[in-house]
C-alpha positions in Angstrom: -3.5 -33.3 -28.0 -3.9 -32.5 -24.2 -0.1 -32.2 -23.6 -0.5 -29.8 -27.0 -3.2 -27.3 -25.6 -1.2 -24.8 -23.3 -2.7 -23.3 -20.0 -1.8 -19.8 -20.8 -3.2 -19.7 -24.9 -5.9 -20.9 -23.1 -6.7 -18.0 -21.1 -5.4 -15.4 -23.9 -8.0 -16.8 -26.2 -10.9 -17.6 -24.0 -10.5 -14.2 -21.5 -12.4 -10.8 -23.8 -10.2 -8.6 -21.9 -7.4 -9.0 -19.2 -8.1 -5.1 -18.4 -7.9 -6.7 -14.0 -7.9 -2.3 -14.1 -9.5 0.7 -15.4 -6.4 1.7 -15.6 -5.4 -1.2 -18.0 -7.2 0.6 -20.9 -5.9 4.4 -22.1 -9.4 4.7 -23.9 -11.4 4.1 -20.5 -8.9 5.4 -17.9 -10.9 8.1 -15.5 -8.5 7.2 -12.8 -7.5 10.9 -11.2 -4.4 9.2 -9.8 -3.2 7.4 -12.6 -1.1 9.7 -14.0 1.5 8.7 -10.4 0.2 5.7 -9.8 1.6 3.2 -9.4 -0.2 0.0 -8.7 -0.5 -0.6 -12.6 2.9 -1.1 -13.1 3.0 -4.2 -9.7 -0.6 -5.6 -11.2 1.1 -5.2 -14.6 4.2 -7.6 -13.1 1.9 -10.0 -11.2 -0.6 -10.7 -15.0 3.2 -11.3 -16.2 4.1 -13.5 -13.9 1.1 -15.4 -13.6 0.9 -15.9 -17.3 4.1 -17.3 -17.6 3.3 -19.6 -14.9 0.8 -20.5 -16.9 2.2 -20.9 -20.0 4.3 -23.7 -18.3 1.5 -25.8 -18.2 -0.7 -27.5 -20.7 -3.9 -29.6 -20.4 -1.4 -33.0 -20.0 -0.5 -32.3 -16.8 -3.7 -31.1 -15.3 -5.1 -34.7 -15.6 -2.7 -36.9 -15.6 -3.5 -38.2 -12.6 -6.8 -39.5 -14.5 -8.3 -41.8 -12.3 -7.9 -39.9 -8.9 -10.2 -37.0 -10.5 -12.8 -39.8 -12.3 -12.7 -41.4 -8.8 -13.6 -38.1 -7.5 -16.1 -37.0 -9.9 -18.2 -40.4 -9.5 
């Protein structure tokens, strides 16, 4: 049922990896400034916030205006 499909879970299950910058993956991190750079922490916080917002919604929330959506698609 749409009300049981959490958007955060969908993203986590459909995205192969959340490595938005090289330093998120220590095995492949070749960045010369990783040890001193603060960007990884900022982006990690942003990613967590983005997923937290998605976790508050379900598929039902996105399609509650079904008639308007259908009219636009016809």
